[in-house]
C-alpha positions in Angstrom: -98.7 -14.9 64.4 -99.3 -11.8 62.9 -101.1 -11.8 59.6 -98.3 -10.2 57.7 -96.3 -12.8 59.4 -98.5 -16.0 57.8 -98.0 -13.9 54.4 -94.3 -13.9 54.3 -94.0 -17.6 55.5 -96.2 -18.3 52.3 -93.6 -16.4 50.5 -90.6 -17.9 51.8 -92.2 -21.4 50.3 -92.8 -19.9 46.9 -89.2 -18.8 47.0 -88.0 -21.7 48.0 -89.6 -23.4 45.4 -88.8 -21.0 42.5 -85.6 -19.3 43.8 -83.7 -20.4 41.0 -86.1 -19.8 38.3 -88.0 -16.6 39.2 -86.8 -13.1 40.5 -88.2 -12.0 43.6 -88.4 -8.4 44.9 -89.9 -8.0 48.4 -90.1 -4.5 48.9 -90.6 -2.6 52.3 -90.5 0.8 53.4 -89.4 0.0 56.9 -86.1 0.5 58.5 -82.9 -2.2 57.3 -81.9 -3.0 61.0 -85.5 -4.4 62.7 -86.5 -6.2 58.9 -83.0 -7.8 59.1 -83.5 -9.0 62.8 -87.0 -10.2 62.0 -86.0 -12.3 58.8 -83.1 -13.6 60.6 -85.2 -14.9 63.8 -87.7 -16.3 61.5 -85.6 -17.8 59.4 -86.7 -16.1 56.0 -84.2 -16.1 53.3 -85.9 -14.6 50.3 -84.6 -11.0 49.3 -85.8 -7.7 50.5 -85.0 -4.5 48.5 -85.7 -1.1 51.1 -87.3 1.4 49.3 -85.8 5.1 48.9 -88.3 7.9 50.4 -88.8 10.1 47.4 -88.0 7.7 44.7 -91.3 6.5 43.0 -92.5 3.1 43.6 -92.6 0.7 40.7 -96.3 -0.2 41.7 -98.8 1.4 43.6 -97.4 1.2 47.6 -99.8 3.8 49.0 -101.8 0.9 50.6 -99.8 -1.8 51.9 -99.7 -4.9 51.9 -99.7 -5.1 48.0 -98.4 -7.8 46.3 -98.0 -8.4 42.5 -96.6 -11.4 40.2 -95.1 -9.7 36.9 -94.4 -11.5 33.8 -91.1 -10.8 32.1 -92.3 -7.8 30.4 -93.3 -6.1 33.8 -97.0 -6.7 33.2 -98.9 -7.2 36.2 -100.5 -10.9 35.9 -101.9 -11.4 39.7 -102.5 -8.3 42.2 -103.5 -8.9 45.9 -104.6 -6.7 48.3 -104.1 -7.2 51.9 -102.7 -10.2 53.1 -102.2 -13.3 51.0 -101.1 -17.0 50.8 -98.7 -17.1 47.9 -97.9 -20.8 48.2 -100.7 -22.4 46.7 -101.3 -24.8 43.5 -103.4 -22.2 41.6 -100.4 -19.4 41.5 -97.5 -22.1 40.8 -99.7 -23.1 37.6 -99.7 -19.6 36.5 -95.8 -19.3 37.3 -95.1 -22.6 35.7 -96.8 -21.0 32.5 -95.1 -17.8 32.6 -91.7 -19.8 32.9 -92.5 -21.6 29.4 -93.1 -18.7 27.6 
């Protein structure tokens, strides 16, 4: 399993847990067709957004993978560089607190 595949698996678990309460934006600069085939093959159902070349990214996308958790106002609450495990109790505590606000 590729490291990024492991991270995507943890994102899927987090998405399954919060999909009705949290907006997910997974942004990629890769071509749509291979990404969609990969997502289908792996059973990933979280939404993927495709960046448009030349349009500014809302966060720094110069050194992928970069992952962020933003609050309702768009402030960065958690920032991870490299592969991260997004399905963990510590992160769920943070998200649950943000959902109460």
